[in-house]
Structure formats: structure tokens, C-alpha cells
KOLZADO-97327 format. One line per 10 residues: number of its first residue (from 1); their letters; for each residue x, y, z of N, C-alpha, C. Coordinates in steps of 0.001 Angstrom, whole numbers, plus 500000, padded with zeros to 6 digits. Atoms other than C-alpha are relative to their C-alpha. Example, Ala and Ser with C-alpha at 12.3 -4.5 7.8 and 13.67 -1.06 7.14 Angstrom:
! KOLZADO-97327
1	AS	500890,498810,500000,512300,495500,507800,500900,501200,500000  499180,498810,499940,513670,498940,507140,499230,501090,500730;
END
This chain:
! KOLZADO-97327
1	MHCPRCQHNG	500564,500223,501319,944362,878250,531469,499404,498595,499974  500685,501294,500052,941779,875455,531146,500285,499300,498675  499779,500821,501189,942538,872646,528709,498682,499876,499234  501238,500128,500772,940003,872619,525849,499481,498568,499922  500418,501400,500084,939926,868801,525947,499463,499482,501334  500393,500611,498722,939770,867812,529640,499621,501019,501076  500360,498906,499093,939166,871204,531336,500903,500108,501232  499043,499885,498895,942151,870721,533676,500542,501422,500025  499581,498606,499856,943385,874050,535037,501514,500165,500068  498547,499864,499989,947100,873464,534510,500591,499687,498642;
11	SRVIDSRPAD	499317,500246,501272,949224,873803,531396,501377,500639,500083  498674,499387,500061,952812,874601,530555,500218,500548,498601  499715,499353,501277,954072,876875,527801,501155,499266,499338  498983,500705,500772,956041,875002,525132,500786,500981,499140  499376,499061,500929,956723,877887,522756,499244,501323,500057  500603,498666,500075,956083,881660,522642,500649,500759,498861  499452,499154,501058,956445,884016,519731,499062,501174,499764  500846,498830,500278,955201,887459,518709,499009,499697,498873  501024,500126,501040,952043,887689,516597,499394,501381,499773  500690,498744,500318,950054,890479,514926,500951,501189,500107;
21	DGRAIRRRRE	499001,498923,500031,953128,892655,514311,500432,500437,501400  499526,499696,498659,954188,892443,517958,498914,500476,500957  501099,499546,499141,950762,893397,519338,499419,498858,500826  500504,501156,499260,950156,889883,520689,501132,498984,500134  499054,501108,499836,952035,886827,521896,499223,498710,499778  500597,501309,500285,951185,883390,520504,500731,498987,500861  499395,501002,499125,951779,880598,523010,499456,498611,499668  500377,501410,500115,951765,876835,522386,500058,499442,501406  500081,500537,498647,950676,875093,525567,499731,498500,499955  500285,501422,499854,950479,871511,526769,499348,499783,501355;
31	CENCSFRFTT	500731,500302,498771,947970,870289,529346,500843,499071,500875  499236,500829,499063,949671,868848,532442,499273,498689,500310  500796,501180,499684,946852,866300,532790,499947,499012,498836  500222,500934,501123,946180,864861,529296,500995,500191,498855  498951,499712,500998,949158,866270,527276,499458,500553,498682  500562,499385,501200,946792,867886,524744,500701,501338,499766  499343,498732,500343,948488,870760,522897,498999,500958,499370  500895,498977,500535,946682,874013,522135,500718,501340,499955  499399,498685,500203,947408,877605,521163,499154,501063,500687  500682,498844,499426,946551,880762,523079,500680,501266,499491;
41	FERIEQSAIL	499456,498701,500379,947037,884432,522257,499828,500955,501166  500040,498999,498940,947863,887139,524762,500096,501361,499328  500050,498657,500592,946928,890714,523778,499910,501041,501106  500170,498880,499096,947108,894065,525474,498513,500322,500065  501405,499630,499858,943714,894944,526882,499869,501477,499668  500162,498617,500440,942661,898084,525091,498610,500485,500360  501294,499434,499648,939832,900458,525835,498949,499573,498973  501089,500442,500856,936482,899446,524430,499640,501090,498989  500474,499098,501042,935334,901006,521181,498551,499623,499717  501393,500251,500325,931632,901367,520528,499777,500224,498516;
51	VVKKNGNREE	500370,499896,501411,930280,900792,517042,498601,500593,499950  501301,499358,500167,927442,903119,516071,499374,499433,498737  500663,500654,501121,925074,901129,513876,499184,501018,499198  500779,499109,500872,923037,902644,511013,498703,500469,500660  501249,499629,499335,919910,902649,513207,500221,500804,501283  499679,499205,498816,921718,904557,515984,500359,499185,501227  499614,500853,498868,922221,901587,518317,501509,499933,500106  498573,500121,499754,925620,901131,519884,500293,498614,500564  499557,501282,499436,927470,897892,520554,501519,499998,500003  498547,500057,499876,931009,897031,521566,500608,499354,498755;
61	FSREKLLRGI	499290,500559,501151,933460,896391,518710,500416,498573,500312  499655,501406,499815,934040,892656,518235,500844,499514,498825  499130,500584,501027,936999,891213,516324,499368,498746,499427  500586,501267,500420,935166,887890,516206,498855,500226,499010  501125,499705,500888,932062,889396,514599,500515,500484,498643  499396,499510,501237,934200,891211,512036,500605,498845,499204  499394,501153,500670,936117,888007,511255,498929,499088,499393  501089,500820,500550,932827,886085,510793,499479,500585,498685  500473,499353,501225,931670,888632,508204,500984,499851,498859  498959,500146,501022,934975,888451,506356,500075,498552,499537;
71	RRACEKRPVT	499989,501424,500381,934946,884649,506447,498834,499672,499085  501177,500230,500840,931439,884643,504985,500258,500508,498580  499719,499426,501323,932588,886904,502134,501052,499180,499247  498894,500744,500624,935657,884706,501490,499711,498511,499844  500363,501413,500077,933797,881383,501613,500226,499445,498597  499714,500706,501261,934976,878968,498887,500826,500840,499031  499086,499186,500793,937537,881505,497689,501420,499640,500413  498611,500340,499661,941331,881058,497566,500643,501031,500933  499507,499042,499007,941818,883298,500615,500256,499226,501287  499636,500788,498826,943673,881749,503536,499428,500618,501276;
81	AEDQENVVNK	500445,499523,498689,942565,882020,507152,500960,501069,500519  499003,499005,499583,945801,883920,507781,499748,501343,499316  500324,498766,500719,944895,886477,505080,498769,500674,500614  501215,499458,499399,941458,886891,506653,500318,500637,501356  499588,499467,498687,943004,887392,510107,500788,501298,499819  499238,498772,500277,945385,889970,508604,499085,501161,499650  500972,498950,500313,942416,891904,507217,499405,500545,501293  500568,499577,498715,940865,891980,510697,501013,500837,500769  498961,499252,499287,944171,893132,512214,500169,501398,499427  499833,498691,500639,944543,895936,509663,498813,500911,500263;
91	VERKIRDLGL	501214,499201,499756,940944,897081,510080,499967,500473,501447  500004,499598,498588,941204,897061,513885,501042,501083,500252  498949,498986,499841,944467,899025,513677,499518,501355,499478  500524,498747,500569,942784,901627,511421,498954,500619,500935  501035,499514,499081,939861,901890,513855,500653,500644,501221  499334,499486,498801,942139,902353,516868,500810,501257,499691  499225,498813,500390,944298,904862,514955,499127,501247,499873  500902,498849,500037,941206,907074,514619,499976,500727,501343  499960,499409,498667,941487,907645,518371,498636,500382,500550  501362,499682,499570,937712,907729,518846,499455,498900,500906;
101	SEVPSTKIGE	500632,501012,499152,935629,905979,521492,498770,499402,499317  501130,500498,500777,932737,905592,519023,500321,500131,498520  499703,500020,501431,933108,904628,515359,498750,499542,499253  501175,500437,500770,930293,904457,512792,500272,498674,499280  499843,501289,500680,929721,900992,511340,500332,500214,498524  499706,499713,501413,929885,902598,507888,501503,500180,499783  498545,499806,500103,933525,903572,508528,500709,498649,500047  499402,501332,499895,934374,900008,509553,499784,499244,498687  500290,500646,501283,932674,898696,506394,500912,500509,498897  499089,499432,501008,934754,901079,504265,501414,499462,500182;
111	FVMEELVDLD	498657,500547,499729,937965,899895,505976,500104,498564,499496  499997,501408,500445,937036,896249,505268,500068,499949,498475  500021,500013,501465,936275,897007,501632,501337,500444,499414  498668,499576,500447,939625,898834,501240,500979,498827,500005  499105,501158,499892,941365,895637,502345,499598,498882,499036  500456,501106,500840,939201,893140,500428,500192,500270,498515  499880,499692,501429,939457,894978,497101,501350,499527,499458  498672,500454,500435,943167,894068,496951,500195,498506,500214  499828,501413,499644,942680,890558,498328,499282,499063,499025  500782,500889,500854,939902,888998,496234,498753,500736,499502;
121	DVAYIRFASV	501116,499264,500601,937384,890530,493812,498642,499456,500425  501285,500602,499662,934604,888069,494593,499657,500261,501469  500231,499720,498578,935005,888470,498368,499608,501468,500186  500320,498573,499937,934940,892243,497862,498543,500235,499602  501375,499813,500487,931690,892100,495856,498993,499392,500978  500907,500623,499034,930093,889700,498353,499817,500905,501217  500076,499128,498823,930955,891972,501273,499251,501283,499659  500645,498754,500418,929883,895086,499362,498498,499813,499817  501431,500222,500240,926541,893519,498432,499215,499993,501305  500665,499996,498697,925677,892986,502109,500140,501375,500644;
131	YRQFKDIEVF	499716,498724,499354,927308,896181,503379,499210,501149,499369  500692,498912,500704,925797,898458,500735,498537,499683,499709  501392,500431,500166,922530,896500,500612,499486,500313,498594  500394,499782,501393,922262,896428,496822,498495,499760,499844  501449,500081,500151,918626,897089,495994,499594,499324,498690  500329,500570,501296,918727,896014,492355,501271,499778,499189  498866,500362,500846,920975,894895,489506,500786,501226,499544  499290,498794,500438,921820,898485,488464,501053,500426,501025  499055,499626,498940,923451,899232,491824,501162,499005,500021  498964,501035,500047,925331,895935,491622,500947,500238,498818;
141	MQEMKELEKK	499179,499762,501199,926542,896693,488082,500869,501240,500170  499210,498790,499747,927686,900165,489163,501218,499658,500870  498884,500412,499129,929813,898582,491909,501035,499204,499198  499091,500771,500856,931283,896167,489353,500821,500929,499111  499285,499038,500852,932188,899080,487063,501055,500761,500802  499026,499305,499148,933871,900914,489942,501181,499092,500333  498933,500964,499724,935845,897768,490796,500906,499858,498786  499221,500113,501234,936935,897406,487164,500858,501245,499778  499258,498737,500145,937982,901081,487086,501195,500033,500945  498899,500045,499023,940066,900630,490261,501107,499084,499519;
151	RKDKE	499007,500962,500525,941784,897615,488687,500813,500643,498869  499302,499369,501136,942640,899578,485519,500906,501126,500484  499197,498899,499465,943908,902560,487541,501296,499493,500634  498803,500574,499368,946377,900265,489358,501017,499512,498998  499098,500560,501013,947832,898924,486107,500880,501038,499396;
END
């Protein structure tokens, strides 16, 4: 493992603990050269899942890309980085539970929206506006009404 500071190829593990509901191991490491401490995650390598885009193109599923989209939706909102990471974990788990080698991007978007609706209303609307490509104010208002209805149904 290369040190992110000095690029030395030697480090020692200081602490290990389970992460992501036991699906990963979080390790605190210390560089043997400069004593810089950093964190790594070890995950089981799983088979690749292809995402089928709306235009028919296929690309490999990327946790990082999904997290970037969620972070953008949660920008300047009271949603912690840990909450955002948990959304990604839940969505990835739902995708893998489908047992398919190819998943439509629309399904992934629905999974994200299912998680964001309970996390933060503004983040949900931001994500929905990009995902559903609101064409005008009427479509936006309809989404707001549906969100309000969901809130009332939960009470």
C-alpha cells in the first residue's frame, strides 16, 4: 500500500474494524517511512454490473459516480458524509440483490430517490430534478405534491 503523502510502499496496520455492515474492513495504517496515518477499505471483489443508460449505452457501475451525484444533491444540506455513504451502500445492496448482470439506470435512480426521500426533502427534489429532467414548473410542482402526499401518508 503506497503512502498518500510520500509514496513509500510500506505501511503497518494500526487498527482494523468491520465497515458497511460487515461487507468491508476499515484499516488505519501508518507509513513506515514518514509516519503519516491514513485509512483504507478492503472489500470483496464482486462481479461487475453494467448500467444500461437511457440512450442504450452500457457502462460499469461505479460507487464513486453514484456518491458524486448524491453529494451534489446534498450540497449545503444537513446531511453527513456518513449518511451519504450509507445511501450508496443501501443502493448498491439493492442493485446486487436484483441478481442481474445489467441494471437500467432508471432503476438505480429510483433506488436513490427511495433513500433520499427519507433523508432530506431538498436533496430528494434536487436529485429528482436532474434524474427526471423536469421540463417545466408544472412537472416540478407535481413532484412536490407527491412528496407532500408521501409525508402525510407516513404521519
